N, C-alpha and C positions, 0 to 999 in steps of 0.2 A: 866901226867897232863891232856892230851886230854881226857882220860877216865873219869877222875874226873869231868871235865867240862861238858862232854856229859851226865854223870849220873845226875849232878845237873840240867842241862837244861831239861832232860827228866822228872825228878821229878817235876820241876817247872811247866812244861806244864800239867802234870797230876793232881797236887794237888792245884794249885793256880789259882783262877778265872782269865780269860783273857778276854779282849774285844779289838776290833780293830775299829778304826775310820778312815774314809776317807773323804776327802773334796778337792775341787779344790782350789788352792792357786794362786791368781793373783800376779805375780811377776814383771810385766812391770816396775813399778816406782822404785822398789828396784833394779832391774838389770840396769836401766838407771843410777841410783845414783852410783851403784857399778862400772859400766864401767868408769864413769867420775873419780871416786876416784882412780881406779886402773891405769888410764892413767898417774897419777902423781907419780906412784910408779915404782921401778925397778921390773923386772920379779920375783925375789926371794921374794919380799915383797907384791906381789899382794894377794888379798883376794879372795878365791873361793866362788862361790855362795852358797855352802852348809853351810858356816859360817853363812849366814843370816838365814838359816832355823834353825840351831842349837841355835842361839840366840833367835829366836822366840819360840822355844821349852822351853828353859830356862825361859824366861819371863812368858810364859803361866803356867809353873809348879810353878813358884813363886806366880803368881796371884791366881791360883786355886789350893791351897794346898791339896785339897781332892783328886787330881789326882797324887799326888807326895808322895810316901811312900813305905812301905815294907809289905809283908805278913808274919806275924810272929805269932806263937801260934794259928793258925786257925783264924787269924783276921787281919785287916788292921791297921797298925801303921803309922801315919803321919811322914814324915821325918822332920827334924829340918832345913835342908838346901837343896838347889838345886845344883846338880853337873851334868854337862853335859860333856860327853866324847865321843870319837870315837875310835872304834876298826877297823883296816884295815886288811883285808886278803891279805897276800903277795902271789905273783904269784908262788914263789918257795916253798910255804908251810909255815905254821905258821901264825902268826899275829903280828901286831904292835899296841901298845896302844898309843894314842895321849893324852897329858895331858888334864885333864878336866878343865872346867871353872866353878867357883863357883859364884852363884848369891846370893846376900844378902837375908836373910829371910825378909819377910815383918813384920813390927811391927803390933801390934793389933790395932794401931790407924789409919792405912792406909786403 
């Protein structure tokens, strides 16, 4: 399975156009809100700061659909939905997939 994933990733990097964006994100207000919210929760129910970033990515992909899609048949195909998930590398090897969150698609009237 690892060889199949590695081959697909290598092909993807060779054949599909990629671009990388970087920007500074000011998180002070968000982290203040999160700290207050987590103070009311048990340790097992607290939300990690990464969740705020994942939600921001999902909302941005929902709002700007031209950045959300697939490269198929030598061209971009817009996705019909936004699904954000996380893969976690395990210390002992392998990985764990966390369930994805689905954001509703925007209607053409919004």
